[in-house]
FITORNU-758173 format. One record per residue (C-alpha): residue in three letters; x, y, z. Coordinates in steps of 0.25 Angstrom, whole numbers, plus 5000, padded with zeros to 4 digits. Each point is the difference from the previous one (the first is absolute). Example, Ala and Ser with C-alpha at 12.3 -4.5 7.8 and 13.67 -1.06 7.14 Angstrom:
<rs>
ala504949825031;ser500650144998;
</rs>
This chain:
<rs>
met507449514928;gly500149874992;ala501449995002;gln500050065013;ala499149885005;asp501049904991;gly501250065008;pro500749965014;leu499150105007;gly498749934993;lys500549865005;leu500250055013;met498650065001;gln499349884996;asn500749915010;ala499850115012;glu499249935007;ile501049875001;gly500850105003;ile499350055013;ala499749865005;phe501549965000;val500550135007;val498849975011;val500549865001;gly501450055000;ile499550095014;val499649885005;gly501149934998;met501050095004;leu499450005014;val500449835002;ile501249984989;pro501450085004;leu500550094988;pro501450024998;pro500650155004;asp500250034984;met498449984996;leu499750075015;asp500650114993;val499550024988;leu498549985006;leu500450125010;ala500450094988;phe498849954993;asn499250045012;leu500750155001;ala499850024985;phe498549934999;ser499650115012;ile500550104993;ile499249974986;val498850005007;val500250145008;leu500350054985;ile498849964993;ser499250045013;ile500650144995;tyr499849984986;ile498449965000;glu498950104999;glu498949935008;pro499949865011;leu499449914989;glu501250024992;phe500949925009;ala498649915006;val500849895001;phe500950075011;pro499349935012;thr500549864995;val501350054997;leu500250065013;leu499549865006;val501049924990;ala501150105003;thr499849995017;leu500149844999;phe501250024991;arg500750085012;leu499649935011;ala500649854993;leu501350084998;asp499950045015;val499849855003;ser501249974990;ala500850115004;thr499949965014;arg500249854999;met501450054992;ile500550105012;leu499649895011;leu500849884991;his501050064994;gly500150135004;asn501649965009;ile500750004985;thr500650124997;asp500950034987;pro501449995004;val500650124994;thr498850105001;lys499749935015;met498550034995;pro499049895004;ile499449924987;gly499349905004;ala498750074999;gly500550054985;his500650124997;leu499050114999;ile499449995013;pro501350045008;met500550104990;phe498650075001;gly500249995018;lys501550044999;val499850124988;val498650065001;val500350035016;gly501650004999;gly500149885009;asn499450075012;leu499049895007;ile499350115008;val499950084988;gly499449894991;phe498949965013;ile499650145000;met499850024985;phe499449875000;ile498950055012;val499850114993;leu499649954986;ile499249905007;ile499250135008;ile500050084987;gln499349894993;ile499049965009;met499550135007;val500150084988;ile500049934987;thr499349885002;asn498950065010;gly499750124990;ala499949914989;glu499049925007;arg499150115003;ile500050044988;ala499649874994;gln499149995011;val499150124998;ser500349984986;ala499449875000;arg499050045009;phe499450124990;thr500249944988;leu499049885004;asp499150115008;ala500050074986;met499749874991;pro498450024998;gly500050154998;lys501349954989;gln499149904994;met498850094999;ala500850104994;ile500449924989;asp498649954997;ala499550154999;asp501350014993;leu499749894989;his498350035001;ser500650154997;gly500849964986;ala501150065008;ile500849864998;asp499649864991;ala499849865006;glu501549965000;thr500550135006;ala498949975011;lys500349875002;lys501650045002;lys499750105009;arg499149905009;lys501349914999;asp500950115005;val499250045011;glu500049845006;arg501650014996;glu500150135008;ser499249945012;asn500949865000;phe501250094996;tyr499850085013;gly499549895009;ser501249924996;met500950115005;asp499450015011;gly500449855004;ala501450004994;gly500450115010;lys499949895011;phe501149934993;val500850125001;lys499950035012;gly500349845003;asp501250004993;ala500550125008;met499849935013;ala500649874995;ser501250064996;ile500250055014;val499749875004;val501149944991;met501150105005;val499949955015;val500149874995;asn501150014992;val500950085010;ile499549905013;gly500249864991;gly501150034995;leu500950085013;leu499449835003;met500649944990;gly501350085000;ile500349975015;leu499449875003;tyr500249934987;his501250084991;gly500850025013;met499950164997;asp500350105010;ala498850105003;ser500750104994;thr500449934987;ala498649945001;ile499450135002;asn500550074989;thr499949884990;tyr498549975002;ala499550155001;ile500650054989;leu499249904992;ser498950005007;ile499950154998;gly500449994985;asn499049894998;gly499050105006;leu500350134992;met500249924988;thr498549935002;thr499450135007;leu500450074989;pro499249974989;ala498849995010;phe500250145001;leu499950024986;met498949924998;ser499150085012;thr500450124994;ala499649944986;met498649955007;gly499950145005;leu500050094985;val499049904994;val499050005011;ser500250155000;arg499850034984;ala498550015001;ala499950144997;ser501250004989;glu499950044984;ala501349964996;asn501249935004;leu500650055014;gly501150084994;lys499150074988;asp499050035012;leu500950055009;leu500850094990;gly498650064994;gln499250025013;ile501350085004;ser500250074987;asn498750045002;gln500150105014;pro501250094995;leu499650095012;ala500349885009;leu501349994996;lys500450155000;ile499550015013;ser500849885005;gly501250084991;val499950135010;phe499849915012;met501349944996;leu500850124998;ile499550055013;leu500749895007;gly501350014993;val500150165005;leu499549955012;ser501249925001;leu501050094995;ile499550105010;ala500249895011;ala501549964996;met499549864995;pro501149924990;phe500150084987;met499749874993;met498649985008;thr499750144995;val500449964985;thr499149905000;leu498850065006;val500150124990;cys500249914986;ile498949915006;gly499050155002;ala500550034986;ala499849894993;leu498649995004;phe499750154999;val500349994984;ala499449884997;gly498850065008;asn500250124990;ile500149924988;leu499049915003;ser499050145003;lys500450064986;lys499749874993;thr498749995006;gln499650144995;glu500449984987;val499249874998;val498750105005;ala500350114989;val500149914990;thr498749935003;ala499550155003;thr500550044986;ala499549884993;gln498550025006;asp499950154995;gln500749974988;lys498849874997;lys498850105005;lys500550124990;thr499949894988;gln498749985004;asp499650135000;lys500550044989;lys499049884992;pro499050064991;glu498649965008;ser499349894992;val498550015000;val499949874993;gln500549935012;leu499150085010;met498849944993;gln500649865003;val499449915010;asp501049925009;pro499349855003;ile500650015014;ser500650125007;leu500650015015;glu500050155004;val500850055014;gly500150085009;arg501450085003;gly500249915010;leu500149894993;leu500850054988;ser501449935005;leu499149874996;val499950024986;asp501150094998;pro501149924991;asn501250115007;gln499649965013;gly499949844999;ala498450004992;lys499749865007;leu498650014998;leu500549994984;asp500749875002;arg498749955009;val499150034987;thr500849924992;ser499849875009;ile498550045001;arg499949984986;arg500949884998;his499149955011;ile498750044993;ala500549934988;leu500249875006;glu498850005008;leu499050034990;gly500750004987;ile500050124995;val500950134997;val499550125010;pro500350154995;gly501150095005;val499750065012;arg500150174999;phe500650085013;arg499650115004;asp500350115009;asn498850075006;leu500050115010;gln498650005002;leu500249895009;lys500449985012;pro501549995002;asn499949845003;ala499049974992;tyr499849924986;val498949994990;ile499649874992;lys499450034986;ile499549934987;lys499850074988;glu500250135008;ile498849985010;glu500349955016;val499849885004;ala500749985013;gln500850095010;gly501049995011;glu501050065010;val501649965003;gln500850035009;val501550024994;asn501149935009;gln499149945009;phe499249844999;leu498649985000;ala499649885011;ile498949924999;gly499449905009;pro499049995010;glu499650125008;asp500449935012;lys501449994996;leu500050144992;lys499650095011;asn501549965007;leu500750074988;arg500250155000;gly499650054988;thr498950074992;lys498849904998;thr499349984987;val499549904991;asp500649934989;pro499450064986;thr499949864993;tyr499249915009;gly499750095013;met500749945010;pro500550075013;gly501450055000;val500950105005;trp501350074994;ile501249995009;ser501550034999;pro501149914995;glu500449995015;gln498749935004;arg499849894989;gly500749905007;asp499050035013;ala498849994987;glu500749864995;arg500149955013;leu498750035001;gly499449924988;cys499650134992;met500150014986;ile501250094996;phe500050084986;asp500750134996;pro499450124994;val500449944986;ser499349865002;val498650065005;ile499850104986;ala500549864992;thr499049925006;gln498950095000;leu500550034984;thr500049834997;glu498749995007;val499250134991;val500849944987;arg499349875003;ser498650065002;his500150074988;ala500849904991;ser498949994990;glu499850164997;met501550014995;leu500049864991;gly499450094988;arg500149954986;gln501650044997;glu500449925014;val499149884993;gln500750024986;ala501250005007;leu499749865008;ile499549954986;asp501250034994;thr500949945010;val499249864998;lys499950024986;lys501549974998;thr499849865006;his498749975000;pro499650064984;ala498949904997;val499250015014;val500250164998;lys499550004984;glu498849895005;val499550115008;ile500350144996;pro499750044990;asp499249884996;ala499149975011;leu500050115008;asn500450155000;leu501250075008;gly498650075010;glu499449885001;val501549935006;gln500050115008;lys498750015008;val500449845003;leu501450025006;gln499450145008;asn498949915005;leu501149895006;val500850095005;lys499150105007;glu499849855009;arg501650005002;val500049874990;ser501449994993;val500250034987;arg501349954997;asp499449874993;leu499650084988;val500149894991;ser499149915007;ile498950135003;leu500250014983;glu499749854999;thr498950005007;met499350124995;gly500349934986;asp499349865004;asn498850095004;val499850124992;his499149924991;ile498949985011;thr500250155005;lys500650134998;asp499450055013;pro501450065006;glu499349955014;met499749854998;leu501449974993;thr500750075012;glu499349885007;phe500549914991;cys501350055001;arg499949985014;val499749865000;ser501249964992;leu500850095011;ser499549945012;arg501449955005;val500350145000;ile498850055007;cys500149885010;lys501550045002;asp499950125009;tyr498849955007;cys500149875006;asn500749975014;asn501449905002;asp499149884999;gly499450044986;thr498750045006;ile499250125000;asn499050045008;val498850064995;ile498550065003;thr499049964988;leu498650044998;asp498749935006;pro499349924986;gln498850085003;ile500950154999;glu500949944986;lys498449974994;met499650135004;val501250084992;gln500149914989;gly498650034997;ala500150145000;ile501250014989;gln499650074988;arg500949984988;ser500050124988;asp500950024988;ile500950085010;gly500249905011;ser499249945013;phe499250105010;leu499649965012;thr498750035006;leu499749975013;asp499050075009;pro500850115007;asn499649945014;ile500349864997;gly501450034995;gln500150085015;glu500049895006;ile500849904992;leu501250125002;gln499550015015;ala500049845001;ile501449984992;ser500650135008;asn499849915010;gln500749894998;ala501150064995;asn500150065013;ile500149875007;leu501149954990;gln500850135004;asp500049985015;arg500649874997;gly501050034991;leu499449974986;gln500050084989;pro498450004994;ile499749904989;leu498649994994;leu499949884993;val498949994991;ala499449934985;pro500550034987;gln498950074995;ile499850105012;arg501550045002;pro499950114991;ala498850065005;met500549995015;arg501250074998;lys499450114995;leu499050005013;thr501249985008;glu501050104996;arg499650135003;ser499749975015;phe501149885001;pro501150024990;asn501049915007;leu499049905000;val500449874990;val498849944992;leu500449864994;ser499249914994;trp500049855000;asn500550004987;glu501250055005;ile500449915010;ala501449954995;pro500149845002;lys500549965013;ile499750105004;asn499049995013;val498950095003;asn499750015015;ser498650075002;val500150105013;gly498750065000;met498750034991;val499550134996;gln498449985002;phe498850085005;
</rs>
């Protein structure tokens, strides 16, 4: 890479913007400054070569965004062709009468234009005019109109689908399917896609306008040339027509052919939306996947060959039809045999694998093991977990484990997948330590559309409820995906639905997965870089179990323990005060205040909270009883129920406003309030004033009071 950057290509790339600026300025200069005939020939040849390059790039790209600069290229190329038209028109009118003394060819406008006009059309003016008109008609009415229509529809659908795509990206990020960098890139791609199709919609107008201008230039060249030849140079009418018509036709064809190629490139680019590879691979791959179509086509051509023989058509025609039919039939037969061989090899490998597994002796010890996380699926969902069928869910679990590690700082155990024939075909069950904690049902090869009920009623499908968040949804066919996106619905495939629920289950039960062995693994990792910190706490001050309890308390309230060094240092600083895991947890929460507040503050650095009435705080603090095994809340049940009801009222108000319920209390009663509310409001965040980081503003939007 370094050698390439220092070479001629690297220097050219570094100065590309200067070159483009000179090109644009040069195009403007061509409109007013006459060009020498030889330079005009070179620029016309370059125009044709550049158009061929653009067409080939359009064939080889795999998706439109790989050639995102195409709308700008189209504009510059159109301006360049118009400038060439102006320069050629000037030379035709001024010097079109100059002829070569030997060949008698007009050379005043260079050699390429008259050569193209004479050789391509055979020197026949009528043929030249007809070819020019045919090219213009094809370009305007067929290629340009079609490409422009595709660009318009794609632009409209892309813009309509943007909200749904953005929400789908956010959902994938939340479920752990993608990381923040990938989400950022996908959002950028969605934005670039909408901008690209919008630009292509406008770029089509340049191509159509260029074609119309070519007709005008042709008419101007012919009429102006006749007037110049007859009135100014004294030619007779026949000589003037022969001279200037050849030059006008040559110039028209020389500039129309590159414009035709650019229109074709535009059509190729905007029609590549559903491709998976370049045009050649897509075409060959998709045709070869249908060997029966080739065989039927071959039989049809053979029948035509026989009929042509009966009808006494020329022998060469019969031979041609028979050869084409035979070639198609043979190709279809070969492809069909290869497909059968692939299927047979796959089936044999599966049978062999099954036999090998059946021969293994059963281990009773393995049956006694309890899996931390397991997912059981019905027979209809086996394709999602079967490695031989893609196993998309297995890949998603890897992303979930990575996402949870970044979010909470713990290593999630592997997920055990099992088939359960007792479940419904499309049902699944999520278990934690062999106990069912969640379940759901998905439809394979369909999409779950989630949105307001007034929007969902416009979709045809099976009504359902999102298994993770309980929102209304409809299972729709892939053909309705575009309609759902235009309605603003969030779209999820079956794998994303299961992965989202699995991610939420892992978050809710993360503390149960943080055993002593997992904590020891985290400690060993920190010990490699901070041995002194670990030695001060373990085993000199606390044992492994006590550290585990503190980490479990933090993770239970979804506080990340990635910064384990700070947590251990805080324990070491306060262990001489208390060894109570609950109190040590509160000290650690204070030291992690920036981490905690980061998840709950808005873009303005403000946390919207509800607070407790001072009388309630005083009542709760007086009911806290401490002992050697922890603290207890000895609160009258009726008073406790009234407090919970008041909290529920304020939390509902925040949720109606689209805000997350956060209760801010005094540091002394935060653990007690968390214990009081965790059963009734598991998603309620309880913070203390000591946990508010510097520069974070607090906005009280309500108060819990009787």
